[in-house]
C-alpha positions as CSV (number, residue, x, y, z in Angstrom):
1,M,-3.3,60.2,36.2
2,A,-5.9,62.8,35.5
3,Q,-5.2,66.2,34.2
4,F,-7.8,67.6,35.9
5,P,-9.9,67.6,39.4
6,N,-13.2,64.4,39.6
7,E,-13.6,65.5,42.5
8,S,-12.9,69.1,45.4
9,D,-13.0,68.7,49.3
10,G,-13.2,72.4,50.7
11,G,-11.6,73.8,47.6
12,S,-9.0,72.1,47.5
13,F,-8.6,69.3,44.7
14,K,-9.1,65.7,45.0
15,R,-7.1,63.7,43.1
16,Q,-8.7,60.1,41.8
17,E,-6.6,56.9,42.9
18,D,-5.4,54.5,39.8
19,A,-7.9,52.0,39.2
20,F,-5.3,49.0,37.5
21,R,-2.1,48.2,39.7
22,R,-1.1,44.8,38.3
23,I,2.4,43.8,38.2
24,V,3.9,42.8,35.1
25,G,6.7,40.0,36.0
26,A,4.9,39.2,39.6
27,S,3.2,36.6,38.3
28,E,3.3,33.9,35.4
29,D,0.1,35.0,34.2
30,L,2.0,38.8,33.5
31,P,5.6,37.4,31.9
32,A,7.9,40.5,30.1
33,L,7.8,39.2,26.9
34,P,8.7,41.7,24.4
35,G,5.5,43.0,22.5
36,R,3.2,41.9,24.5
37,Y,2.8,45.4,26.1
38,H,1.7,49.0,25.1
39,L,2.3,52.4,26.2
40,Y,-1.3,54.2,26.1
41,I,0.3,58.6,26.9
42,S,-0.6,62.3,26.7
43,L,2.8,63.9,25.5
44,A,0.9,66.9,27.6
45,C,0.8,65.1,30.9
46,P,3.9,65.3,33.3
47,W,2.7,61.8,35.1
48,A,2.9,60.2,31.5
49,C,6.0,61.7,30.3
50,R,7.6,60.1,33.2
51,T,6.8,56.9,31.8
52,L,8.3,57.6,27.9
53,I,11.5,58.7,29.6
54,V,11.9,55.7,31.3
55,R,11.2,54.1,28.7
56,K,13.6,55.2,26.4
57,L,16.8,55.9,28.7
58,L,16.4,51.3,29.8
59,G,16.3,51.0,26.1
60,L,12.5,49.6,25.6
61,Q,11.2,51.1,22.4
62,D,11.5,48.4,20.5
63,S,9.7,46.0,23.7
64,I,7.1,48.3,24.1
65,G,5.2,50.2,21.6
66,V,3.3,53.2,22.2
67,S,0.5,55.0,21.2
68,I,-0.2,59.0,21.7
69,A,-2.9,61.0,22.2
70,D,-4.5,64.3,20.9
71,P,-3.8,66.8,23.7
72,V,-7.1,68.3,23.5
73,R,-9.8,66.4,25.5
74,D,-13.1,66.5,24.2
75,D,-16.4,65.0,26.4
76,L,-15.3,61.9,25.5
77,G,-11.7,61.6,26.8
78,W,-8.4,60.8,25.5
79,A,-8.7,60.4,21.7
80,F,-6.2,59.2,18.8
81,R,-6.7,61.4,15.7
82,E,-4.4,62.1,13.2
83,G,-2.8,65.0,14.0
84,A,1.1,67.1,14.2
85,G,2.9,64.5,17.0
86,H,-0.2,62.5,17.6
87,G,-1.8,59.7,15.9
88,P,-4.0,56.9,15.4
89,D,-3.8,53.5,17.6
90,E,-2.1,51.2,16.0
91,A,-2.0,48.8,18.7
92,E,-5.8,47.9,19.2
93,G,-7.6,50.3,16.7
94,F,-9.4,52.5,19.7
95,Q,-10.5,55.8,18.9
96,Y,-10.6,56.8,22.4
97,L,-8.9,55.2,25.4
98,S,-11.8,54.7,27.8
99,E,-12.4,51.7,25.2
100,A,-9.9,49.9,27.0
101,Y,-10.9,51.2,30.3
102,K,-14.7,49.5,29.5
103,A,-12.8,46.5,27.7
104,T,-10.9,45.7,30.7
105,D,-13.8,47.1,33.2
106,P,-17.3,47.2,32.1
107,G,-18.7,48.9,34.3
108,F,-15.2,51.2,35.3
109,D,-17.4,54.7,36.2
110,G,-14.6,56.8,37.1
111,R,-11.9,59.5,35.3
112,V,-10.1,58.0,31.7
113,T,-6.0,58.7,32.6
114,V,-3.1,58.8,30.9
115,P,-0.7,56.8,31.4
116,V,-2.2,53.1,30.4
117,L,0.0,50.2,30.2
118,W,-2.2,47.3,28.0
119,D,-1.4,43.8,27.7
120,R,-1.6,43.1,23.8
121,L,-2.7,39.1,24.6
122,E,-4.8,39.6,27.6
123,K,-6.5,42.6,25.9
124,K,-6.6,44.6,29.1
125,I,-5.6,47.4,30.9
126,V,-2.5,46.0,33.3
127,N,-1.6,49.2,34.9
128,N,-2.6,52.7,35.0
129,S,-0.4,54.0,37.9
130,E,2.6,55.6,36.5
131,D,5.3,55.1,39.4
132,D,4.5,51.3,38.7
133,I,5.1,51.2,35.3
134,C,7.9,53.4,35.8
135,R,9.4,50.8,38.0
136,M,7.7,47.6,35.9
137,F,10.2,49.0,33.3
138,Q,13.1,48.9,35.7
139,T,12.6,45.9,37.4
140,A,11.0,43.4,34.8
141,F,12.2,44.6,31.3
142,A,15.7,46.6,31.3
143,P,18.9,44.6,29.9
144,P,21.7,44.5,32.3
145,E,23.4,47.7,30.4
146,A,20.5,49.7,31.5
147,P,20.7,52.4,33.8
148,N,19.1,51.5,37.1
149,L,16.7,54.2,38.0
150,F,16.4,52.9,40.8
151,P,19.0,51.9,43.4
152,P,18.6,50.3,45.9
153,Q,21.6,51.7,48.0
154,L,19.6,54.6,47.8
155,A,16.2,53.0,48.3
156,T,15.4,54.6,51.4
157,E,15.9,58.1,50.6
158,Q,14.5,57.8,47.2
159,D,11.1,56.9,48.5
160,A,10.6,59.5,51.0
161,L,12.4,61.8,48.3
162,S,9.4,60.5,45.5
163,Q,6.6,61.1,48.3
164,F,8.0,64.6,48.8
165,L,8.1,65.4,45.2
166,Y,4.4,64.1,44.6
167,E,3.0,66.2,47.8
168,K,4.9,69.2,47.5
169,V,5.8,69.6,43.9
170,N,4.3,67.4,41.4
171,N,0.3,67.5,42.5
172,G,1.5,70.8,44.3
173,V,1.4,72.6,41.7
174,Y,-2.9,71.5,40.7
175,L,-3.2,71.5,44.6
176,A,-2.6,75.9,43.5
177,G,-4.2,75.9,40.3
178,F,-7.9,73.8,41.1
179,A,-8.7,75.4,43.8
180,T,-11.6,77.5,44.1
181,E,-10.8,79.3,47.5
182,Q,-8.7,82.4,48.1
183,A,-7.0,80.9,51.4
184,V,-7.2,77.1,49.5
185,Y,-4.7,78.6,46.3
186,E,-2.7,81.1,48.7
187,K,-1.8,77.7,51.1
188,A,-0.7,75.5,48.3
189,V,0.9,78.4,46.7
190,L,3.3,79.2,49.2
191,E,3.8,75.2,49.9
192,L,4.5,75.2,46.2
193,F,7.1,77.6,46.4
194,A,8.7,76.6,50.4
195,A,9.3,72.6,48.5
196,L,11.0,74.6,45.5
197,D,12.9,76.4,47.6
198,E,14.3,73.7,49.6
199,L,14.6,71.7,46.2
200,E,17.1,74.9,45.4
201,R,19.3,74.8,48.1
202,R,20.0,70.9,48.0
203,L,20.5,71.2,44.3
204,S,22.6,74.2,44.7
205,T,25.6,71.6,46.5
206,Q,25.5,68.6,44.1
207,R,24.7,68.2,40.3
208,Y,21.9,65.9,41.1
209,L,18.8,65.5,43.7
210,L,20.5,62.6,45.1
211,G,24.1,63.6,44.3
212,D,26.5,62.5,41.3
213,R,23.9,60.0,39.3
214,I,20.2,60.3,38.2
215,V,17.6,58.4,39.3
216,E,14.0,58.0,39.0
217,S,13.3,60.9,41.4
218,D,14.7,64.3,39.5
219,W,13.1,62.5,36.3
220,R,10.1,63.3,38.5
221,L,11.1,66.6,39.4
222,F,11.9,67.4,36.0
223,C,7.9,66.6,34.0
224,T,7.0,69.8,36.6
225,L,9.8,72.1,35.8
226,V,9.7,71.4,32.2
227,R,6.1,72.7,32.6
228,F,6.6,75.3,35.0
229,D,7.0,78.3,33.3
230,E,4.8,77.7,30.1
231,V,1.8,76.9,32.0
232,Y,1.8,76.3,36.2
233,H,3.0,80.2,36.3
234,G,0.0,81.5,34.5
235,H,-2.6,78.8,34.0
236,F,-2.4,77.3,37.6
237,K,-1.0,81.3,39.5
238,C,2.0,79.5,40.8
239,N,3.6,83.4,39.7
240,L,5.5,84.1,43.2
241,K,9.2,82.6,41.0
242,R,9.5,81.3,37.4
243,I,11.6,78.6,37.0
244,L,14.1,80.4,35.3
245,D,14.6,82.7,38.7
246,Y,15.8,79.8,40.5
247,P,19.7,79.3,39.4
248,A,20.3,75.5,40.8
249,L,16.7,74.1,40.1
250,H,17.3,76.1,36.0
251,R,20.0,73.9,35.5
252,H,19.2,70.7,36.9
253,L,16.0,71.4,34.4
254,C,18.7,72.2,31.2
255,D,20.9,69.3,32.4
256,L,18.4,66.6,31.5
257,Y,16.9,67.8,28.8
258,R,19.7,67.9,26.8
259,L,19.9,64.7,27.8
260,P,19.7,62.1,24.1
261,G,16.5,61.8,23.2
262,I,14.9,63.5,25.8
263,A,14.0,67.0,24.3
264,E,12.2,64.7,22.0
265,T,10.1,63.4,25.4
266,V,8.1,67.2,25.5
267,D,6.2,69.0,23.2
268,F,5.4,72.3,24.7
269,D,2.6,72.8,21.6
270,H,0.4,69.3,23.5
271,I,1.4,70.9,26.8
272,K,0.1,74.5,26.3
273,R,-2.4,73.5,24.0
274,H,-3.7,70.8,26.6
275,Y,-4.0,73.0,29.3
276,Y,-5.0,76.2,27.9
277,I,-7.8,75.0,26.2
278,T,-8.6,71.4,27.8
279,H,-9.2,73.7,31.4
280,D,-11.5,75.5,29.7
281,D,-13.5,76.0,33.2
282,I,-10.0,77.7,34.1
283,N,-9.5,79.7,31.0
284,P,-13.1,80.0,29.9
285,T,-11.3,81.7,26.1
286,R,-9.5,79.1,25.5
287,I,-7.1,81.3,23.9
288,V,-3.9,79.7,24.0
289,P,-0.8,81.9,25.2
290,V,2.0,82.8,22.4
291,G,4.6,82.6,25.1
292,P,6.8,82.7,27.2
293,A,9.9,81.9,25.6
294,V,11.5,78.0,26.0
295,I,15.0,78.9,27.8
296,F,18.0,75.9,27.9
297,G,20.7,77.9,27.9
298,D,24.4,75.9,27.2
299,E,25.2,76.7,30.7
300,E,27.6,73.9,32.6
301,G,27.4,74.4,36.5
């Protein structure tokens, strides 16, 4: 989804709806064939990085390729160019992700967002909803031995929790960061930290959000928490507390970060340069702060 707003309603940030929502495995024309689909992401984007994490956890690296965009957007949007942690698109040779959108819908006039799941056979976008992509990776592509991040016995509770996380935390930081009126900003910040307080209480009595197993909802939260002290606390003015000040939330963040393969999905250089340089309406000097120091302790709690 979008990294910065395209609409404002009474001083409030309004997120663009996802334009492409076809489902792999739901029909014969979109079978889950290894090598047919390709993932376009930015390591700066929390929405896109969730799909990268799920791809990693389910062992789909050989089945679904990935191209990583330059974290600094220019006037033409997400670009594929050589640089530290990103490079040219080796799947289709796109210079800009906008080429994939125009190839799929020549009349598309919305904002070009990540992630994108691309069909290399049909040469069009299948889906640009991170929620759909994560679930498709599980239901259509995951091998039998892969962990189930959407356990059916927890479906009702997980769906409600994921919606809460999206509205109050994942999107909550954006509601605060892109508010253009004081009252709107203050309301958003207070609701965000009320949600974080609630999650702190939940995690104070159990290891993960739904008990003793990691589900996709934990990764929804992780992708916001890992960016919080680095960018949301300062850049988005979400500064009542740091995640470091929440013992249970910080422990949860550290637990997930230290799992095999997860640290490589987190690039703080990409994250900080994207937010502080690209959002020049919030940070007109485009200066990227040196700190804060990243802390992922060795505590076991």
